[in-house]
DSSP file (Angstrom, degrees, kcal/mol; ACC not computed):
  #  RESIDUE AA STRUCTURE BP1 BP2  ACC     N-H-->O    O-->H-N    N-H-->O    O-->H-N    TCO  KAPPA ALPHA  PHI   PSI    X-CA   Y-CA   Z-CA
    1    1 A X     >        0   0    0      0, 0.0     4,-2.4     0, 0.0     5,-0.2   0.000 360.0 360.0 360.0 -41.2  232.5  261.6  224.3
    2    2 A X  H  >  +     0   0    0      1,-0.2     4,-2.5     2,-0.2     5,-0.2   0.886 360.0  52.4 -62.2 -37.3  233.1  263.1  220.9
    3    3 A X  H  > S+     0   0    0      2,-0.2     4,-2.4     1,-0.2    -1,-0.2   0.911 109.3  48.6 -65.3 -43.0  235.0  260.0  219.9
    4    4 A X  H  > S+     0   0    0      2,-0.2     4,-2.3     1,-0.2    -2,-0.2   0.923 111.9  49.5 -62.1 -44.7  232.2  257.7  221.0
    5    5 A X  H  X S+     0   0    0     -4,-2.4     4,-2.3     1,-0.2    -2,-0.2   0.910 111.8  48.4 -61.0 -44.1  229.7  259.8  219.1
    6    6 A X  H  X S+     0   0    0     -4,-2.5     4,-2.7     1,-0.2    -1,-0.2   0.899 110.8  51.0 -64.3 -40.3  231.9  259.7  215.9
    7    7 A X  H  X S+     0   0    0     -4,-2.4     4,-2.4     2,-0.2    -2,-0.2   0.895 110.2  49.2 -64.5 -39.4  232.3  255.9  216.2
    8    8 A X  H  X S+     0   0    0     -4,-2.3     4,-2.4     2,-0.2    -2,-0.2   0.933 113.1  46.5 -65.1 -45.6  228.5  255.5  216.5
    9    9 A X  H  X S+     0   0    0     -4,-2.3     4,-2.4     1,-0.2    -2,-0.2   0.916 113.0  49.7 -63.3 -42.9  227.9  257.7  213.4
   10   10 A X  H  X S+     0   0    0     -4,-2.7     4,-2.4     1,-0.2    -1,-0.2   0.903 111.3  49.2 -62.6 -41.7  230.6  255.9  211.5
   11   11 A X  H  X S+     0   0    0     -4,-2.4     4,-2.3     2,-0.2    -2,-0.2   0.908 111.4  48.7 -65.4 -42.1  229.1  252.5  212.4
   12   12 A X  H  X S+     0   0    0     -4,-2.4     4,-2.3     2,-0.2    -2,-0.2   0.917 112.9  47.8 -63.6 -43.9  225.6  253.5  211.4
   13   13 A X  H  X S+     0   0    0     -4,-2.4     4,-2.4     2,-0.2    -2,-0.2   0.903 111.5  50.5 -64.5 -40.8  226.8  254.9  208.1
   14   14 A X  H  X S+     0   0    0     -4,-2.4     4,-2.5     2,-0.2    -2,-0.2   0.906 111.3  47.9 -64.1 -42.6  228.8  251.7  207.4
   15   15 A X  H  X S+     0   0    0     -4,-2.3     4,-2.5     2,-0.2    -2,-0.2   0.890 112.1  49.8 -66.2 -39.1  225.8  249.5  208.2
   16   16 A X  H  X S+     0   0    0     -4,-2.3     4,-1.9     2,-0.2    -2,-0.2   0.920 111.9  48.2 -63.6 -43.8  223.6  251.6  205.9
   17   17 A X  H  X S+     0   0    0     -4,-2.4     4,-1.5     1,-0.2    -2,-0.2   0.917 113.3  47.2 -62.4 -45.0  226.2  251.4  203.1
   18   18 A X  H  X S+     0   0    0     -4,-2.5     4,-2.0     1,-0.2    -2,-0.2   0.891 110.3  52.5 -65.4 -40.4  226.5  247.6  203.5
   19   19 A X  H  X S+     0   0    0     -4,-2.5     4,-1.9     1,-0.2    -1,-0.2   0.861 104.3  57.6 -64.6 -35.3  222.7  247.2  203.6
   20   20 A X  H  < S+     0   0    0     -4,-1.9     4,-0.5     1,-0.2    -1,-0.2   0.928 111.8  39.9 -61.3 -45.8  222.4  249.1  200.3
   21   21 A X  H  < S+     0   0    0     -4,-1.5     3,-0.5     1,-0.2    -1,-0.2   0.806 112.9  54.8 -77.0 -28.6  224.7  246.7  198.5
   22   22 A X  H  < S+     0   0    0     -4,-2.0    -1,-0.2     1,-0.2    -2,-0.2   0.837 106.4  52.5 -70.6 -32.2  223.3  243.6  200.1
   23   23 A X  S  < S+     0   0    0     -4,-1.9    -1,-0.2    -5,-0.2    -2,-0.2   0.583  84.3 110.9 -81.9 -10.3  219.8  244.5  199.0
   24   24 A X  S    S-     0   0    0     -4,-0.5     2,-0.2    -3,-0.5    -3,-0.0  -0.340  77.6-106.6 -64.9 145.6  220.7  245.0  195.4
   25   25 A X        -     0   0    0      1,-0.1     2,-0.2     3,-0.0    -1,-0.1  -0.505  32.0-130.5 -71.2 139.1  219.3  242.4  192.9
   26   26 A X        -     0   0    0     -2,-0.2     3,-0.1     1,-0.1    -1,-0.1  -0.493  33.8 -87.9 -83.1 160.5  221.9  239.9  191.6
   27   27 A X        -     0   0    0     -2,-0.2    -1,-0.1     1,-0.1     3,-0.1  -0.333  56.4 -90.7 -61.6 150.6  222.2  239.2  187.9
   28   28 A X        -     0   0    0      1,-0.1    -1,-0.1    -3,-0.1     4,-0.0  -0.388  48.6-105.9 -63.9 139.4  219.9  236.4  186.7
   29   29 A X    >   -     0   0    0      1,-0.1     3,-1.4    -3,-0.1    -1,-0.1  -0.258  25.9-113.4 -65.3 157.6  221.6  233.0  186.9
   30   30 A X  T 3  S+     0   0    0      1,-0.3    -1,-0.1    -3,-0.1    -2,-0.1   0.621 108.6  72.3 -67.7 -13.0  222.7  231.4  183.6
   31   31 A X  T 3  S+     0   0    0      2,-0.1     2,-0.5     0, 0.0    -1,-0.3   0.375  70.5 105.6 -87.8   7.7  220.1  228.6  184.0
   32   32 A X    <   -     0   0    0     -3,-1.4     2,-0.3    -4,-0.0    -4,-0.0  -0.756  54.8-170.6 -85.4 129.4  217.2  231.0  183.2
   33   33 A X        -     0   0    0     -2,-0.5     2,-0.4    52,-0.1    52,-0.1  -0.851  18.4-138.9-123.4 156.2  215.9  230.3  179.7
   34   34 A X    >   -     0   0    0     -2,-0.3     3,-2.3     1,-0.1     4,-0.3  -0.878  25.7-121.7-110.7 146.4  213.5  231.9  177.3
   35   35 A X  G >  S+     0   0    0     -2,-0.4     3,-2.2     1,-0.3     4,-0.3   0.821 109.2  70.8 -55.4 -32.2  211.1  230.0  175.1
   36   36 A X  G >  S+     0   0    0      1,-0.3     3,-1.4     2,-0.2    -1,-0.3   0.727  81.8  73.1 -59.9 -20.8  212.7  231.6  172.0
   37   37 A X  G <  S+     0   0    0     -3,-2.3    -1,-0.3     1,-0.3    -2,-0.2   0.698  89.5  60.8 -66.0 -17.4  215.8  229.5  172.7
   38   38 A X  G <  S+     0   0    0     -3,-2.2    -1,-0.3    -4,-0.3    20,-0.2   0.599  77.6 114.5 -85.1 -11.2  213.8  226.5  171.4
   39   39 A X    <   +     0   0    0     -3,-1.4     2,-0.3    -4,-0.3    20,-0.2  -0.356  56.3  48.2 -62.0 133.7  213.3  228.0  167.9
   40   40 A X  E    S-A   58   0A   0     18,-2.3    18,-2.7    -2,-0.1     2,-0.3  -0.842  90.4 -28.8 138.0-169.6  215.0  226.1  165.2
   41   41 A X  E     -A   57   0A   0     -2,-0.3    96,-2.2    16,-0.2    97,-0.7  -0.628  51.1-173.0 -86.2 139.6  215.6  222.7  163.6
   42   42 A X  E     -AB  56 136A   0     14,-2.8    14,-2.8    -2,-0.3     2,-0.5  -0.986  22.6-130.4-134.0 143.1  215.6  219.6  165.8
   43   43 A X  E     -AB  55 135A   0     92,-3.0    92,-2.1    -2,-0.4     2,-0.6  -0.842  22.6-150.4 -92.8 125.6  216.4  215.9  165.0
   44   44 A X  E     -AB  54 134A   0     10,-3.5    10,-1.9    -2,-0.5     2,-0.5  -0.873  15.5-178.9-101.3 117.9  213.7  213.5  166.2
   45   45 A X  E     - B   0 133A   0     88,-2.5    88,-2.7    -2,-0.6     2,-0.5  -0.978  23.3-135.8-117.5 120.4  214.8  210.0  167.2
   46   46 A X  E     - B   0 132A   0     -2,-0.5    86,-0.3    86,-0.2     3,-0.1  -0.636  19.3-176.2 -77.8 123.6  212.1  207.6  168.3
   47   47 A X  E    S-     0   0A   0     84,-2.7     2,-0.3    -2,-0.5    85,-0.2   0.816  71.9  -2.7 -87.0 -35.9  213.2  205.7  171.5
   48   48 A X  E    S+ B   0 131A   0     83,-2.0    83,-2.2     0, 0.0    -1,-0.3  -0.985 105.5  40.0-154.6 152.0  210.1  203.5  171.6
   49   49 A X  S    S-     0   0    0     -2,-0.3     3,-0.2    81,-0.2    81,-0.1  -0.620  92.1 -68.3 102.5-166.5  206.9  203.2  169.6
   50   50 A X  S    S+     0   0    0     -2,-0.2    -1,-0.1     1,-0.1    80,-0.1  -0.060  89.3 108.4-120.3  30.9  206.3  203.4  165.9
   51   51 A X        -     0   0    0     -3,-0.2    -1,-0.1     1,-0.2    -2,-0.1   0.735  62.9-149.9 -86.3 -22.3  206.9  207.0  165.0
   52   52 A X        -     0   0    0     -3,-0.2     2,-0.3     2,-0.0    -1,-0.2  -0.208  27.9 -65.7  79.4-177.7  210.2  206.7  163.1
   53   53 A X        +     0   0    0     -8,-0.2     2,-0.3    -7,-0.1    -8,-0.2  -0.844  62.4 138.9-112.3 148.5  213.0  209.3  162.9
   54   54 A X  E     -A   44   0A   0    -10,-1.9   -10,-3.5    -2,-0.3     2,-0.4  -0.946  48.9 -91.5-166.0-179.3  212.7  212.7  161.2
   55   55 A X  E     -A   43   0A   0     -2,-0.3     2,-0.3   -12,-0.2   -12,-0.2  -0.929  38.7-172.1-108.9 139.1  213.6  216.4  161.4
   56   56 A X  E     -A   42   0A   0    -14,-2.8   -14,-2.8    -2,-0.4     2,-0.4  -0.862  15.1-137.9-125.7 162.7  211.1  218.8  163.1
   57   57 A X  E     -AC  41  68A   0     11,-1.2    11,-3.1    -2,-0.3     2,-0.5  -0.977  11.3-155.5-121.9 134.7  211.0  222.6  163.4
   58   58 A X  E     +AC  40  67A   0    -18,-2.7   -18,-2.3    -2,-0.4     2,-0.3  -0.943  17.8 169.3-111.8 128.8  210.0  224.4  166.5
   59   59 A X  E     - C   0  66A   0      7,-2.2     7,-2.9    -2,-0.5     2,-0.3  -0.780  21.0-132.9-123.3 173.1  208.6  227.9  166.4
   60   60 A X  E     - C   0  65A   0     -2,-0.3     2,-0.3     5,-0.2     5,-0.2  -0.910  18.4-174.5-131.1 157.4  207.0  230.0  169.2
   61   61 A X  E >  S- C   0  64A   0      3,-2.3     3,-2.2    -2,-0.3     2,-0.2  -0.841  73.8 -48.1-148.5 108.8  204.0  232.2  169.7
   62   62 A X  T 3  S-     0   0    0     -2,-0.3    -1,-0.1     1,-0.3   -27,-0.1  -0.490 124.4 -22.7  59.4-125.4  204.0  233.9  173.1
   63   63 A X  T 3  S+     0   0    0     -2,-0.2    20,-2.2    -3,-0.1     2,-0.3   0.243 120.5 101.4 -96.2  13.3  204.8  231.2  175.7
   64   64 A X  E <   -CD  61  82A   0     -3,-2.2    -3,-2.3    18,-0.2     2,-0.4  -0.749  59.3-150.7 -97.8 143.1  203.6  228.4  173.3
   65   65 A X  E     -CD  60  81A   0     16,-3.1    16,-2.0    -2,-0.3     2,-0.5  -0.875   6.0-154.4-105.1 149.2  205.9  226.2  171.2
   66   66 A X  E     -CD  59  80A   0     -7,-2.9    -7,-2.2    -2,-0.4     2,-0.7  -0.984   3.8-158.2-123.3 117.7  204.7  224.9  167.9
   67   67 A X  E >   -CD  58  79A   0     12,-2.3    12,-1.4    -2,-0.5     3,-0.5  -0.873  11.3-157.9-100.4 115.3  206.3  221.6  166.7
   68   68 A X  E 3  S+CD  57  78A   0    -11,-3.1   -11,-1.2    -2,-0.7    10,-0.2  -0.667  73.7  23.6 -93.7 148.3  206.0  221.2  162.9
   69   69 A X  T >  S-     0   0    0      8,-1.4     3,-2.2     5,-1.0    -1,-0.2   0.820  85.1-167.2  66.1  34.3  206.3  217.8  161.3
   70   70 A X  G X  S-     0   0    0      7,-1.8     3,-1.0    -3,-0.5    -1,-0.2  -0.308  70.7  -2.7 -55.7 128.1  205.3  216.2  164.6
   71   71 A X  G 3  S-     0   0    0      1,-0.2    -1,-0.3    -3,-0.1    -2,-0.1   0.794 126.9 -69.1  56.3  33.0  205.9  212.4  164.4
   72   72 A X  G <  S+     0   0    0     -3,-2.2    -1,-0.2    -4,-0.1    -2,-0.2   0.849  98.1 134.6  59.7  38.5  207.0  212.8  160.7
   73   73 A X  S <  S-     0   0    0     -3,-1.0     3,-0.1     1,-0.3     2,-0.1   0.506  70.8 -82.2 -95.7  -6.0  203.5  213.6  159.6
   74   74 A X    >   -     0   0    0      3,-0.2     3,-1.6     1,-0.1    -5,-1.0  -0.356  45.8 -74.3 119.8 159.4  204.4  216.5  157.3
   75   75 A X  T 3  S+     0   0    0      1,-0.3    -6,-0.2    -7,-0.2    -1,-0.1   0.767 127.3  51.7 -61.3 -28.6  205.2  220.3  157.7
   76   76 A X  T 3  S+     0   0    0     -3,-0.1     2,-0.8    -8,-0.1    -1,-0.3   0.570  87.6  93.2 -86.9  -7.9  201.6  221.2  158.2
   77   77 A X    <   +     0   0    0     -3,-1.6    -7,-1.8    19,-0.1    -8,-1.4  -0.774  59.6 161.4 -89.6 113.6  201.1  218.7  161.0
   78   78 A X  E     -D   68   0A   0     -2,-0.8    17,-2.1    17,-0.4     2,-0.3  -0.871  31.7-156.1-131.5 158.7  201.7  220.5  164.3
   79   79 A X  E     -D   67   0A   0    -12,-1.4   -12,-2.3    -2,-0.3     2,-0.4  -0.955  14.9-148.7-126.8 154.7  201.2  220.3  168.0
   80   80 A X  E     +D   66   0A   0     -2,-0.3    11,-0.3   -14,-0.2     2,-0.3  -0.947  17.5 173.2-122.7 145.0  201.2  223.3  170.4
   81   81 A X  E     -D   65   0A   0    -16,-2.0   -16,-3.1    -2,-0.4     2,-0.6  -0.994  30.1-125.6-149.9 144.7  202.3  223.3  174.0
   82   82 A X  E     -DE  64  89A   0      7,-0.6     7,-0.6    -2,-0.3     2,-0.3  -0.819  29.0-132.7 -92.6 123.9  202.7  225.9  176.7
   83   83 A X  E     - E   0  88A   0    -20,-2.2     2,-0.4    -2,-0.6     5,-0.2  -0.596  22.5-175.2 -78.3 131.9  206.2  225.8  178.2
   84   84 A X  E >   - E   0  87A   0      3,-3.2     3,-0.9    -2,-0.3     2,-0.6  -0.896  63.3 -50.7-129.3  99.8  206.2  225.9  182.0
   85   85 A X  T 3  S-     0   0    0     -2,-0.4   -52,-0.1     1,-0.2    -2,-0.0  -0.626 122.0 -21.0  72.4-119.4  209.7  226.1  183.4
   86   86 A X  T 3  S+     0   0    0     -2,-0.6    22,-3.0    -3,-0.1     2,-0.3  -0.045 129.2  56.4-114.2  31.4  211.6  223.3  181.8
   87   87 A X  E <   -EF  84 107A   0     -3,-0.9    -3,-3.2    20,-0.2     2,-0.3  -0.953  55.6-164.8-149.9 169.6  208.7  221.1  180.7
   88   88 A X  E     -EF  83 106A   0     18,-2.2    18,-3.2    -2,-0.3     2,-0.3  -0.985   9.8-146.1-155.4 153.1  205.4  221.2  178.8
   89   89 A X  E     +EF  82 105A   0     -7,-0.6    -7,-0.6    -2,-0.3     2,-0.3  -0.905  20.2 178.9-118.3 149.7  202.3  219.1  178.4
   90   90 A X  E     + F   0 104A   0     14,-2.0    14,-0.9    -2,-0.3     2,-0.3  -0.995   8.7 156.5-149.9 153.2  200.2  218.7  175.3
   91   91 A X  E     +     0   0A   0    -11,-0.3   -11,-0.2    -2,-0.3    11,-0.2  -0.964  30.3  69.2-163.5 168.6  197.2  216.8  174.0
   92   92 A X  E    S- F   0 101A   0      9,-3.1     9,-3.0    -2,-0.3     2,-0.2  -0.537  83.5 -23.8 110.0-175.7  194.6  217.0  171.3
   93   93 A X  E     - F   0 100A   0      7,-0.3     2,-0.6    -2,-0.2     7,-0.2  -0.453  59.6-119.1 -72.3 137.3  194.5  216.5  167.6
   94   94 A X    >   -     0   0    0      5,-2.5     3,-1.5    -2,-0.2     5,-0.2  -0.701  47.6-103.3 -72.8 120.3  197.6  216.9  165.6
   95   95 A X  T 3  S+     0   0    0    -17,-2.1   -17,-0.4    -2,-0.6     3,-0.1  -0.161 100.0   7.9 -51.7 134.6  196.7  219.7  163.3
   96   96 A X  T 3  S+     0   0    0      1,-0.2     2,-0.3   -19,-0.2    -1,-0.3   0.738 115.6  87.3  65.4  27.9  195.9  218.6  159.7
   97   97 A X  S <  S-     0   0    0     -3,-1.5    -1,-0.2     2,-0.2   -19,-0.0  -0.902  80.9-120.0-142.4 174.7  196.0  214.8  160.6
   98   98 A X  S    S+     0   0    0     -2,-0.3     2,-0.3    -3,-0.1    -3,-0.1   0.322  78.7 107.3 -97.7   7.3  193.7  212.1  161.9
   99   99 A X        -     0   0    0     -5,-0.2    -5,-2.5    -4,-0.1     2,-0.4  -0.647  50.5-162.6 -90.9 143.6  195.9  211.4  164.9
  100  100 A X  E     -FG  93 122A   0     22,-2.9    22,-2.4    -2,-0.3     2,-0.6  -0.989  11.0-146.1-125.0 131.2  194.9  212.5  168.5
  101  101 A X  E     -FG  92 121A   0     -9,-3.0    -9,-3.1    -2,-0.4    20,-0.2  -0.865  10.6-172.3 -94.5 120.7  197.3  212.7  171.4
  102  102 A X  E    S-     0   0A   0     18,-2.0     2,-0.3    -2,-0.6    -1,-0.2   0.775  73.9  -4.1 -86.5 -26.8  195.5  211.7  174.6
  103  103 A X  E     + G   0 120A   0     17,-0.9    17,-2.6   -11,-0.1    -1,-0.3  -0.911  68.5 172.2-161.8 140.2  198.3  212.8  176.8
  104  104 A X  E     -FG  90 119A   0    -14,-0.9   -14,-2.0    -2,-0.3     2,-0.3  -0.997   7.3-173.0-151.3 147.8  201.8  214.1  176.2
  105  105 A X  E     -FG  89 118A   0     13,-2.5    13,-2.4    -2,-0.3     2,-0.4  -0.999   3.8-165.7-143.2 138.9  204.7  215.5  178.2
  106  106 A X  E     -FG  88 117A   0    -18,-3.2   -18,-2.2    -2,-0.3     2,-0.4  -0.973   3.5-161.6-124.8 142.4  208.0  217.0  177.3
  107  107 A X  E     -FG  87 116A   0      9,-2.6     9,-2.6    -2,-0.4     2,-0.5  -0.991  14.1-142.7-123.2 127.3  211.1  217.7  179.4
  108  108 A X  E     + G   0 115A   0    -22,-3.0     7,-0.2    -2,-0.4     2,-0.2  -0.785  32.4 167.9 -94.1 126.7  213.7  220.2  178.3
  109  109 A X  E >>> + G   0 114A   0      5,-3.6     5,-1.6    -2,-0.5     4,-1.5  -0.659  38.3  41.8-128.9 178.1  217.3  219.1  179.2
  110  110 A X  G >45S-     0   0    0      1,-0.3     3,-0.7     2,-0.2    -1,-0.2   0.873 130.1 -45.1  48.2  58.6  221.0  219.8  178.5
  111  111 A X  G 345S-     0   0    0      1,-0.2    -1,-0.3    -3,-0.1    -2,-0.1   0.856 111.1 -57.4  55.1  37.6  220.9  223.6  178.6
  112  112 A X  G <45S+     0   0    0     -3,-0.5    -1,-0.2     2,-0.2    -2,-0.2   0.815 117.7 107.0  65.0  36.7  217.8  223.5  176.4
  113  113 A X  T <<5S+     0   0    0     -4,-1.5    23,-2.6    -3,-0.7     2,-0.4   0.405  73.8  50.2-116.8  -2.9  219.4  221.6  173.5
  114  114 A X  E   < -GH 109 135A   0     -5,-1.6    -5,-3.6    21,-0.2     2,-0.4  -0.998  60.3-169.1-136.5 138.4  217.6  218.2  174.2
  115  115 A X  E     -GH 108 134A   0     19,-2.8    19,-3.4    -2,-0.4     2,-0.5  -0.996   6.3-159.8-127.6 127.0  213.9  217.5  174.7
  116  116 A X  E     -GH 107 133A   0     -9,-2.6    -9,-2.6    -2,-0.4     2,-0.4  -0.920  17.3-173.5-101.5 126.8  212.6  214.1  175.9
  117  117 A X  E     -GH 106 132A   0     15,-2.7    15,-2.4    -2,-0.5     2,-0.4  -0.937  14.2-176.4-124.0 148.9  208.9  213.6  175.0
  118  118 A X  E     +GH 105 131A   0    -13,-2.4   -13,-2.5    -2,-0.4     2,-0.3  -0.989  19.8 154.8-139.6 127.6  206.5  210.8  176.0
  119  119 A X  E     -GH 104 130A   0     11,-2.5    11,-3.2    -2,-0.4     2,-0.5  -0.988  38.7-127.8-153.4 160.5  203.0  210.7  174.6
  120  120 A X  E     -GH 103 129A   0    -17,-2.6   -18,-2.0    -2,-0.3   -17,-0.9  -0.954  31.9-175.8-111.5 129.3  200.0  208.4  173.8
  121  121 A X  E     -GH 101 128A   0      7,-2.8     7,-2.9    -2,-0.5     2,-0.3  -0.942   6.7-178.4-129.8 146.7  198.6  208.7  170.3
  122  122 A X  E     -GH 100 127A   0    -22,-2.4   -22,-2.9    -2,-0.3     5,-0.2  -0.988  27.1-161.0-141.8 151.7  195.6  207.1  168.6
  123  123 A X        -     0   0    0      3,-1.4     4,-0.1    -2,-0.3   -24,-0.1   0.184  68.8 -92.2-108.9  12.3  194.0  207.2  165.1
  124  124 A X  S    S+     0   0    0      2,-0.3     3,-0.1   -24,-0.1   -25,-0.1   0.053 122.8  47.7  98.8 -23.5  190.7  205.9  166.6
  125  125 A X  S    S+     0   0    0      1,-0.3     2,-0.4     0, 0.0    -1,-0.0   0.750 112.1  35.8-112.0 -46.4  191.7  202.3  165.9
  126  126 A X        -     0   0    0      2,-0.0    -3,-1.4     0, 0.0     2,-0.4  -0.926  63.1-159.4-117.7 135.7  195.2  201.8  167.2
  127  127 A X  E     - H   0 122A   0     -2,-0.4     2,-0.4    -5,-0.2    -5,-0.2  -0.941  14.2-178.2-113.5 136.6  196.7  203.4  170.3
  128  128 A X  E     - H   0 121A   0     -7,-2.9    -7,-2.8    -2,-0.4     2,-0.5  -0.987  23.5-138.9-135.7 142.9  200.5  203.7  170.7
  129  129 A X  E     - H   0 120A   0     -2,-0.4     2,-0.4    -9,-0.2    -9,-0.2  -0.903  27.4-165.2 -99.5 127.9  202.8  205.0  173.4
  130  130 A X  E     - H   0 119A   0    -11,-3.2   -11,-2.5    -2,-0.5     2,-0.4  -0.931  14.7-173.2-119.7 137.0  205.7  206.9  171.9
  131  131 A X  E     +BH  48 118A   0    -83,-2.2   -84,-2.7    -2,-0.4   -83,-2.0  -0.999  19.1 168.0-124.0 130.8  209.0  208.0  173.5
  132  132 A X  E     -BH  46 117A   0    -15,-2.4   -15,-2.7    -2,-0.4     2,-0.5  -0.973  28.8-141.0-143.5 156.6  211.3  210.3  171.5
  133  133 A X  E     -BH  45 116A   0    -88,-2.7   -88,-2.5    -2,-0.3     2,-0.5  -0.982  14.1-160.9-118.0 126.0  214.4  212.4  171.9
  134  134 A X  E     -BH  44 115A   0    -19,-3.4   -19,-2.8    -2,-0.5     2,-0.5  -0.923   7.3-168.9-106.0 130.4  214.7  215.7  170.1
  135  135 A X  E     -BH  43 114A   0    -92,-2.1   -92,-3.0    -2,-0.5   -21,-0.2  -0.980  25.7-119.5-122.3 127.7  218.2  217.2  169.7
  136  136 A X  E     -B   42   0A   0    -23,-2.6     3,-0.3    -2,-0.5   -94,-0.3  -0.452  21.4-162.1 -67.1 130.4  218.7  220.7  168.5
  137  137 A X  S    S+     0   0    0    -96,-2.2     2,-0.6     1,-0.2    -1,-0.1   0.798  79.6  42.5 -89.7 -29.4  220.8  220.6  165.3
  138  138 A X  S    S-     0   0    0    -97,-0.7     2,-0.5     2,-0.0    -1,-0.2  -0.766  74.7-178.6-118.4  85.4  222.0  224.2  165.1
  139  139 A X        -     0   0    0     -2,-0.6     2,-0.3    -3,-0.3   -26,-0.1  -0.722   3.9-169.6 -88.5 126.7  223.0  225.2  168.6
  140  140 A X        -     0   0    0     -2,-0.5     3,-0.1     1,-0.1    -2,-0.0  -0.840  33.9 -91.5-111.5 154.0  224.3  228.8  169.1
  141  141 A X        -     0   0    0     -2,-0.3     2,-0.2     1,-0.1    -1,-0.1  -0.339  46.4-107.7 -63.1 141.3  226.0  230.1  172.2
  142  142 A X        -     0   0    0      1,-0.1     2,-0.1     2,-0.0    -1,-0.1  -0.499  33.9-116.2 -71.3 135.0  223.6  231.7  174.7
  143  143 A X              0   0    0     -2,-0.2    -1,-0.1     1,-0.1    -3,-0.0  -0.454 360.0 360.0 -70.3 142.9  223.8  235.5  174.8
  144  144 A X              0   0    0     -2,-0.1    -1,-0.1     0, 0.0    -2,-0.0   0.401 360.0 360.0-107.9 360.0  225.0  236.9  178.1
């Protein structure tokens, strides 16, 4: 009887011990990214449309990204977008320019070193659909 009682107690303790370690949170997977990873210089290559190629700078403010020199319009011409997962949407006037984006979408790819964007832009007279690829020029290893 004592042996059965000891075996039951040992089994309960073993299950409690196992449950403790099973319930622990695992480390975050490596595919979790922070908006700050987008900060830096990016090369803009126009895939379609009339925007041309240029270098842009991305900075952040809270969960917003700010793309400076958007569509090669100059350092003061910016758009802002809130990042949601690995994408963002944007619209409105490009700050300090006469261009208005009626709809825009960006998808962040390749471990957050490439951004594909597609947007519709107008100056009030001409409307153009633009597709571009942004590639981060100074990629640093992700901290672990």
